[in-house]
C-alpha positions, 0 to 999 in steps of 0.5 A, a space after each residue: 771837837 766836832 759839833 754834836 751829831 756831825 759825822 766824821 768817820 775816822 774821828 777818835 773818841 774816848 769812852 769818857 767823851 762818849 759817856 757825855 752823850 746820853 740825852 737827846 739834847 746832847 745827842 745819844 751815842 753808843 759804841 759797837 766793837 770799835 765804832 761810835 754811833 749817833 743813834 738819836 734820830 733812831 730812838 723813836 723807831 727802835 722796835 724794842 722801845 725807847 726805854 730799852 735802847 736808852 739803857 745803852 746811852 753813852 756806852 756799849 751796845 755789845 752786851 745787849 746784843 749778846 742777849 738780844 741776838 736777833 740783832 745778829 741774825 740778819 745784816 739789817 741791824 748792822 747796816 742800819 747802824 753803819 749809817 749812824 757812824 760818827 767815829 771810832 774808839 780812841 786806839 788807846 782805849 781797852 776793847 769792850 769786854 763782853 761776857 762770851 758765855 751763851 745766855 741761850 745755852 739752857 734753852 729747850 731742844 726743839 722739833 726739827 720740823 719747825 721752820 726756824 727764823 732764828 734760834 737766839 732767841 727762838 722764833 719758829 713757825 709751823 710749816 704748811 705741811 704740818 699745819 693741818 695734820 692735827 686740829 689741836 697742834 702737838 706741843 712740840 710743833 706749837 709755834 715759838 715766839 720768844 724775845 729772850 732766853 727761856 727762863 728756868 723756874 722752880 715750880 716748888 718755889 714759884 709764886 704769883 703776886 696779884 695786886 693793884 686797884 681794888 685788890 687785896 694783895 695776894 701771893 699764890 703758889 702753883 699748889 694754891 691755884 690748883 687747890 683753891 680754884 676749879 680747873 677749866 679747859 679752853 681750846 684756843 688758837 694763838 696767833 702772832 700779830 706778825 703772821 703772814 708778814 712776808 706777804 706785806 714785805 712783797 709790797 714794801 719792806 716792813 720790820 720784824 720777823 718775816 713770818 709765813 703763814 705758820 705763826 699760829 697754833 691751837 692747843 687745849 689749855 688747862 688751868 684756872 679762870 683769871 676771873 675766878 682769881 680776880 674775884 678771890 682777890 676782891 674784884 667782884 664784878 666788871 661794874 665794881 672794878 670800873 667804879 674802882 678805876 680799874 681799866 686794864 689787867 696787866 701781866 708781867 712775865 719772868 722774862 720781863 715782858 709786860 702786856 695788858 688786856 681790857 678789864 672787861 675781857 679779864 672779868 667777863 663771864 664769857 671771856 674764858 681768860 685762863 691762867 694755864 698750867 697745862 697744855 694738851 693734857 700735859 704740864 705746860 712746857 718750859 717753851 710755852 710758859 712753865 709753870 704758868 702763863 696767860 691764855 687770852 682767847 681771841 687776842 693777839 699772841 703777845 697778850 698771852 704772857 708766858 711765865 707770869 709772875 705778877 698780875 696788876 689791876 690798873 687804871 692804865 695799860 701795861 708799860 713797856 714796848 710790847 704794849 705802849 711802843 710801836 711793836 704791836 700797833 697798827 699804822 696807816 700805810 702812809 706812815 714810813 717813820 715815827 718822827 712826830 708820831 705820838 705812838 702811845 696815843 695809837 690803840 694797842 692791838 687786842 682782838 685780831 681780825 678775820 684770817 684764812 690761808 690755803 695750806 694745800 696745794 703748795 705754790 707752784 705744785 703741778 696738777 694733771 688736767 685729767 684729774 678734773 679738779 684740785 682739792 684745796 684746803 686750809 684754815 680760818 680763824 677770827 679774833 674776839 670769839 667770832 666764829 667762821 660763817 663761811 670760807 670762799 675759794 676761787 680758782 680764777 683770782 677772785 672773779 668767781 667763788 666756790 663754797 667750802 666745807 668746814 671739816 673741823 671746828 665748825 661746831 663752836 659757839 659763834 660768839 665763843 669760837 676761840 679755835 680755828 676752823 679747817 675747810 676744804 673744796 674741789 676747784 675745777 682745773 677748767 679754770 686754768 688760764 694761759 700764761 701771758 708770756 705765751 710760754 704755753 703754761 697754764 695755771 689755776 690762780 687760787 685765793 681764799 677769803 673768810 667771813 666771820 660771825 660779824 660778817 667781817 671779810 678779808 681785804 682783797 689786797 695787801 697794798 690796802 693794809 700795808 703798815 710799817 710794822 707788818 702786822 695783821 696781814 689778812 689779805 686774800 691768800 693766793 696760791 698759783 698752781 701749774 696745770 699739765 696736759 692738753 685742753 
């Protein structure tokens, strides 16, 4: 038999041989269909985390890919797997048996106006044409980010378990939450950490869904303050919680996702963290966490855990790839692989940086010069409750800037501005410049930048903030439009 890790494309292996390769020391092998693959050197780079991929060590990945069908939505996973091939299953072995029933067959129906990146699991964004139709996004148009099939939960049987350091363990039904705690509403924008990843991919390929500008939406959430529930369970104040060793509040969803937020945010008087059972005045849709989800205003979308079943007061962050793995951590532009990188030592994303985009006009749109100006509109938002001080727009690629008018969302408390702001400006078409290729075409080179209440401002270029995971692309949004007619 060849040395462990040696790539011999047509060597036959039995399942018994493959099962001995379950550790880094002996190399980690898996099978997919009839192929045998050595994935040892890829384990640390797996976006879903080391623990998930090691579940298949020494056996078939086919059953896992049936559930995690994002592996089948593009050619990249299979192309990557092909580079690790060490052989094939012995022809005398029976084929891998895979349950062919569709785990996504009971997912809810979705609005066709969304832009779907994949459907199993569903990941869909709000297209530009719909982003500013409503300041509060209708439920059916709210962007969707899933990792698994949508759970089906019987609200009558639902229970929320709260436990951990300094907490008397309690189990609450949905009726308990409604009856024992005051109902609170918070209008908050949720944004995926990968929003605008497509712009970073133009610099260099990243990993993850190639979101445009629409992995963001806003809703008015109704429910109970997490702070009230934690007080009821025994965490009387941030100071007392700190004395008891509590640093993080961890959420677990019915789908298995685990994430956590700092204790100070959860217990803070003005943190406004909700356990929401309503969305825009209606019962929380299945798609968005029914019967209960966390809403953590100002924090990255993944911390707003859906289908919450357990809350733990802990001295440590939540475990799992979505908190401690590479999925939601920022790395230097120089990091192109994770060999030798202590991923758990990297700070996990929580509050998000200031962001703005141009929604209208669309790229390449034609405007007649006789109109004199073009109306430019878009949205802006910053994490941590930091309000938008102003949005600047330019028609000459940032050489000069014009002020914009905040049309919606401008009246929020500058320290609890959880929702986005809409803005608008008139940009002179006289700023149009001739194309460098001598084609006679003229264009206005639009870009925008937002400034929040801490006077944070968006960086100019995506190159300066590129990262291997494609997170937090907050560079100036740029849109070029054609200008028709004579000067």
